[in-house]
N, C-alpha and C positions, 0 to 999 in steps of 0.2 A: 528551560530557554532553548528555542528553536536554532537551528543551525544558521547561519548568517545567510542573507540571499545571495551573494557571490558563490558561496560553497555550494549552497543547493542547486544553483544554475549548472555549476561545474559537475556536481554529482548526476544531475539530469544527462549531461552530454556523455560522461564517462560509463555511466550505465548503458545508456543506448548502444555505446561502441562497443562493450562487452556482449551485448545481445546479439550485435550484428555478428560477431565472431561465431556464435553459435549458428545463427540463421545462416550463415554461407556455406557451412558444413552439414547440417541437419537435413533430412529429407522433409519437406514441406508439409508431407501429408501426415507426419508422426503425430498420433493422438496426444492430448495434453490432458492428463490424468486430474490435474487441479483446476482444469477449467472444462467440465464434462461437454461433449459434443463440439469441441474445438480440437482444430490442429495447431501445429506451430504456425502454418501460414494464416489461420484465422487469426490466432493471438497478434501476429505481426500487424494484420489489417486493422485490428481494433485498437492497439497501442499507437502505431501511427498515425491513424485516423484521430485519436483522442489528442495527440500533441498537435496536429493541425487545427484541430477545433480550438484548442487554447491558445494557440498562436493568431488565430484570427481574433480571438476574444481579447487577447492584451493587446495585439497590435491596433486594434480598433477603439480600445477602451471601451467595450461594451456593456451597455445597462442592462441589457437582457441576453440570456444564453442563445448563442447560435445553434442553428439545426443540428441534432447529433444522431439522427438515425443511420447515417452512413458508416459510423463506427461501431453501431450496435449490431447490424446485420452483417455478419463478417464471413458466414460459411459459403465456400466456392468448391465447385467440382467441375473440371480438373483444377488443381490447384496452381497458384503461379510459381515460378521458378525462382531458386535462392536469390539469383541476381536481382530479379524484380523485387523481391522482397526486401533485400539489402537495401537497394536503393530508395524505397519508401522510408525506411526508418532513418537514412541519412538525411533526406530532405526535410521530414517531419521534424526530427531534433534539431537541424540547423535552423530552421523557421522559428521554433519555439524559444530557443536559446537567445536567437537575434531579437525576437520581440520582447522578451524578457530584459534583456540587457539594455533594450532601447529604451523600455518603459520604466526602468529602476523599480526599487522595491515598494514605491509608495502611492504609484498612480492608482486611482479608483477604477474598479471595474465591478461587473457582477459577480457574485460568488453565491454559492448555494445557501448561505446564511444571509443574505443582504450585501449591500454595497461593501466591499472591503478592498485591501490592497493587493497588487499584483504578486506579492511576496507569497500569497495563498497558493497561487499556482506554479509558483517555482518549487514548493515544498510540496504540494500534492503531486506534482509529476515527477518529480525527483524519487519518490517512492512508489508511485504507479509505476515507473519504469523498473525501479528497482527488483519489485516483486513480480512484474511480468517477466524480467529476466529469469528469475527463479523458476517460473513456471516452464518456462522453454529449457532452461538448462537442466533441470530435473527431467522433463520428458526426454530429453536427449541422451540420458545416462551419464551427466557429467556431475562432478561435486561443485556444491554453491557455496560461496561465502560472501561476506558484507562487512566493509569497514566498519570496526564498531562502534565510533560516533554515529555514523549514518544508521547503522541499525538499532541505536538507542535512540535516536531522532524518529525512526520509523513507528517504534512502539510508541512515543510519545504522542505523534502526529494521529495515530490510529485512536487511541484512548480519547484524545480530544474531540476527534469527529464523532466517536461513538457517545461522548458524554456531553454532547451538545443538546440544550433543552428541547430545540425543533425536531431532533431525531424522535422523541416521543410523541410528536406530533403526526410525523410520518409514519412511526411505526408503532402504533399503540399498543401492540401485543409486547414490547418490551418492558411495559410496567408489571407485568407478571413475573419479572425477574426481582422486583424491588422488594425489600421485607428486613425486619430485625435480624442482625447478624450475619447478613449476606456479604462477604468480603472476598476478594480474590488476590493472591499474593504471586506475582511472577517474580523470578529471582534468577538473574543470570549468574553461572558459576565460572564463567572462564575471563572475566573482565577485570581491569584494573578498579580498585576501590574509587578511584577520582571520578569515574564514570557514573558512579551512583545507579548502576543499572538493575534496580529494582522497583518495583511498582506495586501499590495496591488500590485494587478497583473496587471503591464503595458504593454498594448497591442498597444501603440502609435508609437512604433519605428519599425526597419526593421525586428527585432526579439521578442519575447515576453521576459519579464523581470520580476522580483518581488522584492519586498523589506518589511522588517518588519516596518510598519509605521501605524500611525493614519493620514488619508488624505482624503479629499473631494474627492469622486470618481462618475463615472458614474452609478455605482450600488454598494449598500453596503448591506452586509449579516451579521446581528448581531445574534447570538445564542450560545447554550452551545458548549463547545470545542470539546466534542466528537461527537456531530452532525456536527460540521464542517468537522472533519475528515471524517465521513462516507458522507457529501455531496461530498466533493473534490475527494473522491475515488470512486464515483458513486454508494454508497450503499444505500443511502436514498435520496429520493425527500426532497425538502426545507420544504415542507408542514408535513414531517415526521422527521425532527430534533428538532423542537422547534424555527426555527430561523424565522427572520423577514426579508424581502427584501424592500429596499428602492431604487428607480431609475429605471434604464434600465432593468427591468425582461430580456428582449429577449437576451440582450447580456449576462447576467449571464448564461441563459439556454444554448445559443450558445458556451460559453467558457466550460462549464461544458460537453456538448456532445462532444467537441473536443478532451477531454483528457480522454477517457476510461481507466479503469484498468481491466485486465481480471480476 
């Protein structure tokens, strides 16, 4: 069960504010190792641009996606100032949260999977912002953490996106992952039991699937919840998360490599 729309919209705003704290103090030219070729400035332009793009889409109830090249080509030399980058984030977050709250969770808009509710973009950009905050925070040498409920929903969302049948049409190479006995178990070791922060990714069928469960699997990863978020979203290698791996490491590596996050 996804977090409620109002909570996700608040998470989007809160995560942007936390990112702004980093941006105001960091050198914009700092390289971001988890986004090769990008600086903190480039990362901010990408995220702020993406938030503005989503704000337009939601506000206009778009049935086709707006042009997105402006937040894909984000490398600049020389860099913008921290104040300019901070202002971009403030404006983009305000625009998107206002558009989402004005539309409510159920207005129909374009999504990558066909017409869907605006709640899709509240969830997507809540976690998009949280993960890019991790990129900037870690690049600046700061510690990163995430509210456990938000972290659990971030894993749920990424597994849902990666398991959508359309993904096999877009990325047919992912079919090579499917086969008998191919399961991945993710187990957070530092959360209350009522969060049920355990997942099984099932690659044994014709399409990937996932479930919240504690089951013996071909490979298991046990570690801190925030570390699992960073692992699943491709921000940290297993060895950087404090996690342990049991079983088929090659399967884990292949699954992680097949689901990159931009």
